N, C-alpha and C positions, 0 to 999 in steps of 0.2 A: 586410457580415455583416446577413443579413435577421432579422426578429423573431423567427421560429421557431427557427434557428439559435442565437440569442441566448438566447433561453429554454431551450431544449436544453442550452446549455452551463452555464446558472444551475443548472438541475435537477440535472445531473450532477455539477457542484461540490458542490451541495448533498449530494447521496447520498455521494458520495466522502468529505468532510469528517465526515457523520455515522459511515460505516463507521470511519474513521480515529479519531474519538473513541470508537467501541466497543471498538476494537483495543486502543486506549490503556485505557480502563476495564477491558477484560478480564483484563490483568495485576493488576489490583487485586480484581478479584472474584472470580476462580478462581483458588485455589492449587494448580493443576495447572502445575508448571514448563513443560511446552511449548506451554501458552496463555500464558504471561506472555513470551515473547519477541518476540511483535510490539511489546509497550509497550518492552520493553528497548531494540529497534532503532531504534523513534520517539524516545526519547529520547537514544539516541547519537547519532542524526541531528541533534538541534536542538543537543547538546552541541558537536558539530563546527561548527555556526554560530557558537556561542560563543567556540570558540577562534579561529575567522576573525576575528569581529567584537567582541568583548570580551563581558565578562560580564552578562547581562540583570539581575543585581542583586535588587533589589526587585521589578521588574516581571517577574520570570520567569514567573508564572502568565499574565499579559497577553501576554507575547511567546510563550509555549508555544503558547496558545491561536491566536493571529496565525500561528504557523507550521502548525499542523493546518489552517487555512484556506487557507494559501499551499499546502500539499500536497493540498489538495482541488482547488485550481484547476488545478495541475499534472495531477493526476489525470483533470480533466475535459477536459486537452488530450489525455490519453491515450484518453479515451473516445471519440474520434474515430477512432483507429486500431481499437480493438476493436469497435467499430460496422461499419467496413468490414470487418472479417476475420471476421465473425461468421457462421457458417453459417445462421442463421436470420434472416430479414429483419424479421419483428415481434417482436423480442426485448423481453423487458419492459425498462422503462426504468430500473428499480431495478438491475436485474442489469449493465447497462452500467457504471453508477456504483460500484456495488460490486466489479466485477472489475478496473476502472481503479484502484481505492484496493488492492486487493490486489496488483495489479501493481506500483504505486509501492513498497510498503513491501518487496517482492520484490526489486526494483532495491536500495534501502537496503540490504537484507541482503547481497545479493551485494556490493557495494560494500564494506561493511563487512569482509566476508571477505576481498575483495582488498586493503584496506589494512592488516590484521592479517599478511595473507600476505608481503606487500612488506617489512613491517616485522620478518618473523621472529620475533615474539616467541612464540607457541605455535601448534601445529598443530591443536589441539582447537576453538577457537573458529572457526578457519576451515571445518573439517567441518560445526560445527553450523549456522553462520550461513551457509555455501553451502548446504547440505541444505535449510535453513529457506527461504533464496531461492527455491531451485528448486522446493521444494513449494508456496511463496505463488504462483509465477509458473504452476505447473501448476493450481493452483486458482483463478487469474484467468481462464487459458484455458477452464477448464470452465465457471465461472460464467458467462464472456462467450460461451460456446457457439464458442469458436474451434477448440475440439479438442472433439469428440463423444465421450462413451463411453457405451456402450449398456448400460445395467445389469438391463435387464429380461432373464427366462429366455429361452432358444433355445427354439423349437418345433420 
């Protein structure tokens, strides 16, 4: 890995972590339930890790912050794919990090929907989180310019 790709990876990880932290904060700052769903999904993802590895206990806040940073690093890996699939060669650097963060939350949402579907508990959470996952992946594709949507009026 050369210096340029290392800097790009670190920058993508920082942007993705900031977007993930923003999505987490969005659930507390905006009292409109559809905007609270990404916060819920991030918490559910962390809770799944707590089930697998044991309770975070008194260090919950510290471990949750580390979880967000780890997701940011995973999203930085996803950003390589986004950058390769983008239709724009000079895509703004922040858009790649933001798109990869949205994609990671979208995948968490779809995994949660699949888990609920397999356990057969209820069908409504599957529809809500599955729809949210698809919407987040579509938003990630749009932000990363993987899918281009022309919103200008036709002439």
